C-alpha positions as CSV (number, residue, x, y, z in Angstrom):
1,M,-12.3,-28.1,-7.1
2,F,-14.9,-26.5,-4.9
3,I,-17.5,-25.2,-7.4
4,V,-20.5,-27.6,-7.3
5,H,-21.3,-26.9,-3.7
6,R,-21.2,-23.2,-4.0
7,I,-24.3,-21.0,-3.8
8,V,-24.7,-18.4,-6.5
9,A,-22.4,-15.5,-5.5
10,A,-24.9,-12.8,-6.3
11,T,-27.5,-14.3,-4.0
12,I,-25.1,-14.6,-1.1
13,L,-23.9,-11.0,-1.7
14,A,-27.4,-9.6,-1.7
15,S,-28.1,-11.4,1.6
16,A,-24.8,-10.2,3.1
17,V,-25.6,-6.6,2.2
18,S,-29.1,-7.0,3.7
19,Q,-27.7,-8.5,6.9
20,A,-25.1,-5.7,7.1
21,Q,-27.7,-3.0,6.8
22,T,-29.7,-4.5,9.7
23,S,-26.7,-5.1,12.0
24,P,-27.2,-3.0,15.2
25,A,-23.4,-2.6,15.5
26,T,-21.7,-2.4,12.1
27,R,-22.9,-2.6,8.5
28,V,-19.6,-3.6,6.9
29,G,-16.7,-4.2,9.2
30,P,-16.3,-6.5,12.2
31,P,-18.3,-5.9,15.3
32,R,-15.1,-6.9,17.2
33,G,-11.5,-7.1,16.2
34,T,-9.6,-5.7,13.3
35,V,-9.3,-6.4,9.6
36,I,-6.1,-5.3,7.8
37,V,-6.2,-5.2,4.0
38,V,-2.9,-4.7,2.2
39,G,-2.3,-4.1,-1.5
40,G,0.6,-6.5,-2.0
41,G,4.3,-5.8,-2.3
42,A,6.7,-5.3,0.6
43,L,5.1,-4.5,4.0
44,G,6.4,-1.5,5.8
45,Q,6.9,-1.4,9.6
46,E,3.9,0.8,9.9
47,I,1.7,-2.2,8.7
48,T,3.5,-5.1,10.5
49,D,3.5,-3.1,13.8
50,Q,-0.3,-2.5,13.5
51,F,-1.0,-6.2,12.8
52,I,1.2,-7.5,15.7
53,K,-0.4,-5.0,18.1
54,A,-3.9,-5.9,17.0
55,A,-3.0,-9.6,17.5
56,G,-2.1,-9.0,21.1
57,G,1.6,-8.0,20.9
58,P,4.8,-9.8,20.0
59,D,4.0,-12.9,22.1
60,A,0.6,-13.5,20.6
61,L,0.1,-16.5,18.4
62,I,-0.1,-15.5,14.7
63,I,-1.3,-18.0,12.1
64,D,0.3,-17.6,8.7
65,V,-1.8,-19.1,5.9
66,P,0.3,-19.5,2.7
67,N,-2.2,-21.5,0.5
68,A,-2.6,-18.8,-2.1
69,G,1.1,-19.3,-3.0
70,G,0.1,-22.5,-4.7
71,A,2.9,-24.8,-3.5
72,S,2.2,-28.4,-2.6
73,S,3.6,-28.0,0.9
74,Y,4.9,-25.4,3.4
75,G,7.0,-25.9,6.5
76,Q,7.1,-23.9,9.7
77,D,10.0,-21.9,8.2
78,A,8.0,-20.7,5.2
79,P,8.7,-17.2,3.9
80,G,5.7,-15.7,5.5
81,A,6.7,-17.0,8.9
82,R,10.2,-15.6,8.5
83,M,8.7,-12.3,7.5
84,W,6.6,-12.1,10.7
85,K,9.4,-13.1,12.9
86,K,11.7,-10.5,11.4
87,A,8.9,-8.0,12.0
88,G,9.0,-8.9,15.8
89,A,6.4,-11.6,16.2
90,R,7.8,-14.4,18.5
91,N,5.0,-17.0,18.1
92,V,4.2,-17.8,14.5
93,H,2.5,-21.0,13.2
94,V,2.1,-21.9,9.5
95,L,-1.3,-23.5,8.9
96,F,-1.5,-25.3,5.6
97,T,-3.5,-28.1,3.9
98,T,-5.2,-28.7,0.6
99,D,-7.2,-31.5,2.0
100,R,-10.7,-30.3,2.8
101,K,-11.4,-33.2,5.1
102,L,-8.4,-32.2,7.2
103,A,-9.6,-28.6,7.1
104,D,-12.8,-29.9,8.7
105,A,-11.0,-31.8,11.4
106,D,-11.1,-30.6,15.0
107,S,-7.4,-31.5,15.4
108,F,-6.4,-29.3,12.5
109,V,-8.5,-26.4,13.8
110,A,-7.3,-26.6,17.4
111,V,-4.4,-24.3,17.0
112,L,-6.7,-21.5,15.9
113,K,-8.4,-21.4,19.2
114,H,-5.3,-19.8,20.7
115,A,-4.6,-17.4,17.9
116,G,-4.6,-13.6,18.2
117,G,-4.1,-13.1,14.4
118,V,-4.6,-14.8,11.1
119,W,-2.6,-13.6,8.0
120,F,-3.4,-14.7,4.4
121,E,-0.4,-14.6,2.1
122,G,-0.5,-13.5,-1.5
123,G,-0.7,-15.6,-4.7
124,R,-4.0,-16.8,-6.2
125,Q,-7.3,-16.5,-4.3
126,F,-8.9,-19.7,-5.5
127,H,-6.4,-21.8,-3.6
128,L,-7.9,-20.4,-0.3
129,V,-11.4,-21.0,-1.5
130,D,-10.7,-24.6,-2.6
131,A,-9.0,-25.5,0.7
132,Y,-11.1,-23.7,3.4
133,A,-14.4,-22.3,2.2
134,G,-17.3,-23.7,4.2
135,T,-15.0,-25.8,6.5
136,K,-14.4,-25.7,10.3
137,T,-11.1,-23.9,9.5
138,E,-12.9,-21.0,7.8
139,Q,-15.2,-20.8,10.8
140,A,-12.2,-20.8,13.2
141,F,-10.7,-17.9,11.2
142,R,-13.8,-15.9,11.8
143,E,-13.8,-16.8,15.5
144,V,-10.3,-15.2,15.9
145,L,-11.9,-12.0,14.7
146,A,-15.0,-12.4,16.9
147,R,-12.7,-12.8,20.0
148,G,-11.2,-9.4,19.2
149,G,-8.2,-10.5,17.3
150,V,-7.0,-9.5,13.8
151,V,-7.5,-11.0,10.4
152,G,-5.5,-9.6,7.5
153,G,-3.8,-10.4,4.2
154,S,-1.9,-9.0,1.2
155,S,-2.6,-9.3,-2.5
156,A,-4.7,-12.4,-3.0
157,G,-4.9,-12.5,0.8
158,A,-6.4,-9.1,0.7
159,S,-9.1,-9.9,-1.8
160,I,-10.2,-13.0,0.1
161,L,-11.1,-10.7,3.0
162,G,-14.0,-9.2,1.0
163,D,-17.5,-10.5,0.4
164,F,-17.3,-10.5,-3.4
165,L,-14.1,-12.2,-4.5
166,V,-12.3,-10.1,-7.1
167,R,-9.9,-12.0,-9.4
168,G,-11.0,-15.4,-8.0
169,A,-10.7,-17.4,-11.2
170,P,-9.2,-20.9,-10.7
171,S,-6.2,-20.3,-12.9
172,N,-3.0,-18.2,-12.9
173,N,-4.6,-15.6,-15.1
174,N,-5.4,-12.8,-12.7
175,S,-6.7,-10.6,-15.5
176,I,-10.1,-12.4,-15.1
177,V,-11.7,-10.1,-12.6
178,D,-15.1,-11.8,-12.2
179,Y,-15.4,-15.6,-12.4
180,P,-18.6,-17.5,-11.9
181,G,-18.4,-20.0,-9.0
182,Y,-15.5,-18.1,-7.4
183,E,-17.2,-14.9,-6.5
184,K,-17.5,-15.4,-2.8
185,G,-14.7,-14.4,-0.4
186,F,-14.6,-15.0,3.3
187,A,-16.6,-11.7,3.9
188,Y,-14.9,-10.2,6.9
189,L,-15.9,-7.0,5.2
190,R,-19.5,-7.4,4.1
191,G,-20.8,-6.1,0.8
192,V,-17.3,-5.2,-0.2
193,G,-15.1,-6.3,-3.2
194,I,-11.4,-5.8,-2.8
195,D,-8.7,-5.3,-5.5
196,Q,-4.9,-4.8,-5.0
197,H,-1.7,-3.8,-6.7
198,V,-3.8,-1.2,-8.5
199,V,-1.2,1.5,-9.2
200,A,1.8,-0.8,-9.5
201,R,0.1,-2.9,-12.1
202,E,-2.0,-0.1,-13.7
203,R,-5.4,-1.7,-13.0
204,L,-7.3,1.1,-11.4
205,A,-9.9,0.9,-14.2
206,D,-10.7,-2.8,-13.5
207,L,-13.2,-2.5,-10.6
208,A,-15.1,0.3,-12.5
209,D,-15.2,-1.6,-15.8
210,S,-15.7,-5.2,-14.8
211,I,-17.3,-5.3,-11.3
212,M,-19.2,-2.1,-10.5
213,T,-21.2,-2.2,-13.7
214,T,-22.6,-5.7,-13.0
215,H,-22.7,-5.4,-9.1
216,P,-23.7,-1.8,-8.5
217,Q,-24.7,-2.5,-4.9
218,L,-21.0,-3.3,-4.0
219,L,-18.6,-1.1,-2.2
220,G,-15.4,-1.5,-4.1
221,I,-12.1,-0.7,-2.4
222,S,-8.6,-1.1,-3.5
223,E,-5.1,-0.1,-2.4
224,D,-1.6,0.1,-3.9
225,E,1.3,-2.0,-2.8
226,G,2.6,-1.4,0.7
227,T,-0.7,0.4,1.5
228,A,-3.3,-0.8,4.0
229,W,-6.9,-0.3,5.2
230,V,-7.0,-0.9,8.9
231,V,-10.7,-1.5,9.7
232,R,-12.3,-1.5,13.1
233,G,-16.1,-1.6,13.1
234,D,-17.0,0.5,10.1
235,T,-14.1,2.9,10.4
236,A,-11.1,2.4,8.1
237,T,-7.8,4.2,8.4
238,I,-5.3,4.3,5.5
239,I,-1.7,3.6,6.4
240,G,1.4,2.9,4.4
241,R,3.3,4.0,1.3
242,D,0.7,5.1,-1.3
243,K,-3.0,5.5,-2.0
244,A,-6.3,3.7,-1.5
245,F,-9.4,4.0,-3.6
246,V,-13.2,3.7,-3.2
247,Y,-15.7,2.8,-5.9
248,G,-19.5,3.1,-5.2
249,G,-19.2,5.5,-2.3
250,R,-21.4,8.4,-1.7
251,D,-18.8,11.2,-2.0
252,A,-18.2,12.9,-5.3
253,T,-15.5,11.0,-7.2
254,D,-12.2,12.5,-8.2
255,P,-12.4,14.6,-11.4
256,G,-12.4,12.4,-14.4
257,T,-12.3,9.1,-12.5
258,P,-14.8,6.6,-11.1
259,F,-13.3,6.5,-7.6
260,V,-12.4,8.6,-4.6
261,T,-8.7,8.7,-3.7
262,L,-7.6,8.3,0.0
263,H,-4.1,9.0,1.4
264,P,-2.3,7.7,4.5
265,G,-3.9,9.2,7.5
266,D,-7.4,9.5,5.9
267,R,-10.3,7.8,7.6
268,Y,-13.4,6.3,5.8
269,D,-16.8,5.2,7.0
270,L,-17.4,1.9,5.2
271,G,-21.0,1.7,6.5
272,A,-22.0,5.2,5.5
273,R,-19.7,5.1,2.4
274,H,-18.4,8.6,3.2
275,V,-15.0,10.1,3.9
276,M,-14.9,10.7,7.6
277,H,-11.7,12.7,7.9
278,R,-8.8,13.8,5.7
279,A,-5.3,14.0,7.1
280,A,-5.0,17.2,5.2
281,D,-7.7,18.8,7.4
282,D,-5.1,18.7,10.3
283,S,-2.3,20.0,8.2
284,P,-0.5,23.2,9.0
285,V,0.2,23.4,5.3
286,S,-3.0,24.1,3.3
287,A,-3.7,23.1,-0.2
288,A,-4.4,26.8,-1.1
289,F,-1.0,27.8,0.1
290,V,0.7,25.1,-1.9
291,D,-1.4,26.1,-4.9
292,S,-0.2,29.6,-4.6
293,L,3.4,28.5,-4.9
294,F,2.9,26.3,-7.9
295,R,0.2,28.2,-9.7
296,K,2.4,29.0,-12.7
297,Y,2.8,25.3,-13.4
298,D,-1.0,24.9,-14.1
299,A,-0.1,26.1,-17.7
300,P,1.3,23.1,-19.6
301,I,3.9,25.3,-21.2
302,A,5.5,25.6,-17.8
303,G,6.5,22.0,-17.9
304,G,4.5,20.5,-15.0
305,A,5.3,20.0,-11.3
306,T,4.3,17.7,-8.4
307,V,4.6,18.1,-4.7
308,L,4.2,15.8,-1.7
309,V,4.1,16.9,2.0
310,A,3.8,14.4,4.8
311,R,4.5,14.0,8.6
312,N,4.3,11.1,11.0
313,G,3.0,8.8,8.3
314,E,0.2,11.1,7.2
315,V,0.1,12.6,3.7
316,F,-1.1,16.2,3.8
317,I,-0.4,17.2,0.2
318,D,0.0,15.0,-2.9
319,R,-0.7,17.2,-5.9
320,S,0.3,17.7,-9.5
321,Y,0.2,20.9,-11.7
322,G,0.1,21.0,-15.4
323,V,0.2,17.2,-15.7
324,P,-2.4,15.9,-18.2
325,P,-4.7,12.9,-17.3
326,Q,-2.8,9.6,-17.6
327,T,-4.0,6.3,-19.1
328,K,-6.0,3.9,-16.9
329,Y,-6.7,6.6,-14.4
330,M,-3.1,6.4,-13.2
331,P,-2.3,9.1,-10.6
332,T,-0.7,12.2,-12.1
333,T,1.7,12.2,-9.1
334,T,3.0,8.8,-10.2
335,L,3.1,9.4,-14.0
336,P,5.0,11.0,-15.7
337,Q,8.5,10.7,-14.3
338,F,10.8,13.6,-13.5
339,Q,14.6,13.8,-13.8
340,L,16.0,13.9,-10.3
341,G,19.2,15.7,-11.1
342,N,21.5,15.9,-8.1
343,I,18.9,14.2,-5.9
344,S,20.2,11.0,-7.4
345,A,23.3,11.4,-5.2
346,V,21.2,10.1,-2.4
347,L,20.6,6.9,-4.2
348,S,24.2,6.6,-5.3
349,A,25.4,7.1,-1.6
350,L,23.1,4.3,-0.5
351,C,24.2,2.0,-3.3
352,A,27.9,2.6,-2.4
353,Q,27.2,1.1,1.0
354,L,25.2,-2.0,0.1
355,P,26.7,-5.3,-1.1
356,A,25.6,-6.5,-4.5
357,P,22.9,-9.2,-4.3
358,N,23.7,-12.8,-5.1
359,A,22.0,-14.0,-8.3
360,G,19.7,-16.3,-6.3
361,S,18.9,-13.9,-3.5
362,A,15.3,-12.9,-2.6
363,S,15.7,-9.4,-3.8
364,A,17.2,-10.4,-7.1
365,G,14.5,-13.0,-7.6
366,A,11.7,-10.5,-6.8
367,A,13.0,-8.0,-9.3
368,A,13.4,-10.7,-12.0
369,A,9.9,-11.9,-11.3
370,G,8.3,-8.6,-12.1
371,G,9.1,-6.4,-9.1
372,A,10.5,-3.8,-11.5
373,A,7.3,-3.2,-13.6
374,G,7.6,-0.2,-15.8
375,R,11.3,-0.5,-16.5
376,A,12.3,-0.6,-20.2
377,S,15.0,-3.2,-19.9
378,A,17.1,-5.3,-17.5
379,P,19.7,-3.3,-15.5
380,S,23.1,-3.2,-17.2
381,T,25.3,-1.2,-14.8
382,P,25.9,-1.8,-11.0
383,F,24.1,1.4,-10.2
384,Q,21.1,0.4,-12.3
385,S,21.1,-3.0,-10.6
386,C,21.2,-1.5,-7.2
387,V,18.3,0.9,-7.8
388,T,16.2,-2.0,-9.2
389,R,17.1,-4.5,-6.6
390,Q,18.7,-3.5,-3.3
391,L,17.0,-0.1,-3.1
392,G,13.8,-0.9,-5.0
393,V,12.6,-4.2,-3.8
394,P,12.4,-3.5,0.0
395,I,10.3,-0.4,-0.5
396,G,8.4,-1.3,-3.6
397,L,9.9,1.0,-6.3
398,H,8.4,0.2,-9.7
399,R,9.0,3.2,-11.9
400,T,12.2,4.8,-10.6
401,V,14.6,4.3,-13.5
402,A,18.3,4.7,-13.4
403,A,20.0,5.1,-16.8
404,A,23.4,3.7,-17.8
405,D,24.8,7.3,-17.5
406,G,23.7,7.5,-13.8
407,T,20.8,9.8,-14.3
408,V,17.6,8.8,-12.5
409,Q,13.9,9.5,-13.1
410,S,11.2,9.1,-10.5
411,D,8.1,10.7,-9.0
412,V,7.0,12.1,-5.6
413,D,5.0,8.9,-4.7
414,E,8.0,6.7,-5.2
415,L,10.3,9.1,-3.3
416,Y,7.8,9.0,-0.5
417,R,8.3,5.2,-0.4
418,L,12.1,5.9,0.0
419,E,11.3,8.4,2.8
420,L,9.4,5.8,4.8
421,G,12.1,3.2,4.1
422,L,14.7,5.7,5.5
423,E,12.6,6.1,8.7
424,N,13.3,2.5,9.4
425,P,16.9,1.6,10.2
426,G,16.4,-2.0,9.2
427,T,15.4,-1.2,5.6
428,Y,19.0,-0.9,4.4
429,A,20.8,-2.6,7.2
430,G,24.2,-1.1,8.0
431,A,23.9,1.9,5.7
432,D,24.4,5.5,6.9
433,Y,21.2,7.2,5.8
434,A,22.8,10.7,6.1
435,K,25.2,10.2,3.3
436,G,24.4,11.9,0.1
437,W,22.3,14.6,1.8
438,Q,23.2,18.2,2.7
439,A,23.0,18.1,6.5
440,G,22.2,21.2,8.6
441,T,19.6,22.8,10.9
442,Y,16.4,24.6,10.1
443,H,14.4,26.5,12.7
444,G,16.5,24.7,15.3
445,V,15.8,21.1,14.0
446,A,18.1,18.8,12.1
447,R,17.4,18.8,8.3
448,L,18.6,16.7,5.4
449,S,18.2,18.2,2.0
450,A,18.9,17.3,-1.6
451,F,18.2,19.5,-4.6
452,G,18.0,19.0,-8.4
453,S,21.0,21.4,-8.9
454,V,23.6,22.9,-6.6
455,D,21.7,26.2,-6.4
456,G,18.5,24.5,-5.2
457,K,16.7,24.8,-8.5
458,R,14.3,22.4,-10.3
459,N,13.7,19.8,-7.6
460,A,13.9,19.4,-3.8
461,F,13.8,16.5,-1.3
462,V,13.8,17.9,2.2
463,R,13.6,15.6,5.3
464,I,13.2,16.5,9.0
465,P,14.0,13.1,10.5
466,D,13.2,14.0,14.1
467,E,9.7,15.1,13.0
468,R,9.2,12.3,10.5
469,A,8.4,15.1,8.1
470,V,9.2,15.4,4.4
471,V,8.7,17.9,1.5
472,I,9.3,16.6,-2.0
473,V,9.1,19.0,-5.0
474,L,9.7,17.8,-8.6
475,T,9.5,20.1,-11.7
476,N,10.5,20.1,-15.3
477,D,11.5,23.8,-15.0
478,P,15.3,24.3,-14.7
479,T,14.6,27.8,-13.3
480,A,12.2,26.7,-10.6
481,D,13.4,27.8,-7.1
482,A,12.6,24.5,-5.6
483,E,14.6,25.2,-2.4
484,R,12.6,28.4,-1.8
485,M,9.3,26.6,-2.3
486,A,10.3,23.7,-0.1
487,N,11.4,26.1,2.6
488,A,8.1,28.0,2.5
489,I,6.2,24.7,3.0
490,T,8.6,23.6,5.7
491,D,8.1,26.9,7.6
492,R,4.4,25.9,8.0
493,L,5.0,22.2,8.4
494,L,7.1,22.8,11.5
495,T,4.5,25.0,13.2
496,S,1.4,23.8,15.0
497,D,-0.1,27.3,15.1
498,S,-3.2,27.1,13.1
499,T,-3.2,30.9,12.5
500,T,-0.4,30.5,10.0
501,R,-2.6,28.4,7.7
502,R,-4.0,30.0,4.6
């Protein structure tokens, strides 16, 4: 165990912050290359494409480091290598040892001299520390970045990218957020502590309660599953399926929370600790206009409503109305859940086209291992099983619940995960994604729509596939004219004329 030889983490961190502040190029991020920080869960094509491109393209050598998984051995056909090959990488090498002497050997390190990218798998962070911290291998990882390559990771592989190592305890208890002797990550982002799975596992409060109070100089960042920070220099861009969060920044925090929320398409200056740009600033749909449509739902008696508007992977609007604050700072667009009504026909149509998984399949195993967090019980009908496993696992659904009678509850954030999955033909291979939707044209472009009821009331899920645009409206009001509200938003979403904004 690599504890005795470690310098006190707080001293190292203070030094790293001082060095970052005096750097002529960057304060936090890499002077060259790219760091990609992913919050765990399934990786969407928008993330894998970015990583492969930053590594030098499909033929570049990608090093997959699976140590965090905790197994005693990994072959060249390890799950991480298969994932990258499926994503389009043609040259993947699995690098693994638990022998620190071997990690210090030139022969072991040699392959890294040709690498364009290094990817750290998920699991437990301390395995990476024990195997590589302070070795020639760790230095060679850093040299990949210094050459202009990419270093990234997901879950535990995300936290190791930071300076302060969040959840580094040498055990399988990842509820220990700050553990003496395992507080130093590989510091590709200097002066930063990184958490992950924060929405899926309801741990948004942990950085604020357990880290920022004792290390106030830190910049704390986190991201939900399937969501990534893409960092070049001190500029970070959010991509993926949900939200990212900043603790210890210099912007005013969200009302009632200790953090600032970022959405896909937003950019953040890690050095200045300020939001650089909001995707919403470029939106043809203004927050004020959406507020005008949903103003009645600010009153709790109206039942509450949520709305999400996105295009080309950027989230313009993700707002709730009349939804009270949730426990552990959970987003009010994620909790509570709404009855989907007839929108569930979209899920039913997909399930009708997909084969049932084998009991030992990867998707079944992932669901059984906790991929279905938030569900009250194991699925009992084929439809429930499909929503939990075949539909849920590839895109990271955690709270979408199908009842035995076929009704479904979900939220706008989870339905946006479905939208991004449907933008990739490989998500549900062989399925006709148009089934279950009302197909037509709107303003001359193809549109797929689904509504909570046949008359377009209560809820709306409207997709413009050719524009990669989506409008999702969920309410608890059976009289809500969801179709009208979605159409009003779509009218503005499809125009680039800024004079239509209000």
